[in-house]
C-alpha positions as CSV (number, residue, x, y, z in Angstrom):
1,M,70.4,71.8,96.2
2,K,72.5,73.5,93.5
3,E,71.9,76.9,95.0
4,Q,73.2,75.6,98.3
5,K,76.4,74.3,96.7
6,T,77.1,77.6,94.9
7,R,76.5,79.5,98.2
8,S,78.9,77.3,100.1
9,R,81.5,77.5,97.3
10,S,81.3,81.3,97.3
11,R,81.6,81.3,101.1
12,R,84.8,79.2,100.8
13,E,86.2,81.4,98.1
14,S,85.5,84.5,100.2
15,Q,87.4,83.0,103.1
16,W,90.6,82.8,101.0
17,K,90.2,86.4,99.7
18,L,92.2,88.2,102.4
19,F,92.6,91.6,100.9
20,H,90.1,93.9,99.2
21,A,90.7,96.7,96.7
22,M,90.9,99.2,99.6
23,N,93.8,97.3,101.1
24,Y,95.7,97.3,97.9
25,K,95.2,101.1,97.4
26,I,96.5,101.8,100.9
27,F,99.4,99.5,100.3
28,F,100.4,101.2,97.0
29,V,100.0,104.7,98.7
30,G,102.4,103.4,101.4
31,I,104.9,102.2,98.7
32,A,104.6,105.6,97.0
33,A,105.3,107.4,100.3
34,I,108.4,105.3,100.8
35,I,109.7,106.0,97.3
36,L,109.0,109.7,97.7
37,G,110.8,109.6,101.1
38,Y,113.9,108.1,99.5
39,V,113.8,110.5,96.5
40,A,113.4,113.5,98.9
41,M,116.4,112.2,100.9
42,M,118.6,112.3,97.7
43,Q,117.6,115.9,96.8
44,G,119.7,118.9,97.7
45,P,122.5,119.1,100.2
46,H,122.6,116.8,103.2
47,D,121.4,119.5,105.6
48,S,118.3,120.7,103.6
49,F,114.7,120.6,104.7
50,L,113.9,117.7,102.3
51,S,116.6,115.4,103.5
52,L,116.5,116.2,107.2
53,H,112.7,116.7,107.9
54,L,110.4,115.7,105.1
55,S,112.0,112.4,104.0
56,P,112.0,110.8,107.5
57,I,108.4,111.8,108.0
58,L,107.4,110.2,104.7
59,L,109.4,107.1,105.5
60,V,107.8,106.7,108.9
61,I,104.3,107.3,107.5
62,G,105.0,104.7,104.8
63,Y,106.7,102.0,106.9
64,C,104.9,102.4,110.2
65,V,101.4,103.6,109.4
66,L,100.3,102.9,105.8
67,I,101.8,99.4,105.2
68,P,100.6,97.9,108.6
69,L,97.3,99.6,108.1
70,A,96.9,97.9,104.7
71,I,97.8,94.6,106.2
72,L,95.6,94.8,109.3
73,L,92.6,96.6,108.1
74,R,89.6,94.4,107.4
75,R,86.2,95.1,105.8
76,K,83.3,94.5,108.1
77,S,81.4,91.6,106.7
78,S,77.6,91.6,106.6
79,K,75.6,88.8,108.2
80,G,75.0,87.2,104.8
81,D,78.7,86.5,104.3
């Protein structure tokens, strides 16, 4: 009986755990890409490679790829979960 209660409790706790460590890593890589994009935008003259080409690429990757990927990606659960 006690084992069944702990199993159901752990199942309820796992329902509320939305993000895993992988989600947080992808999210922080996305934040780092966004910060690097803004830093690259500030470097050099306004018509340099960094501010015209590299920074928009980093910002698009951060905002449109990595952050949504971190939110939407889910770990496949095993049958025991």
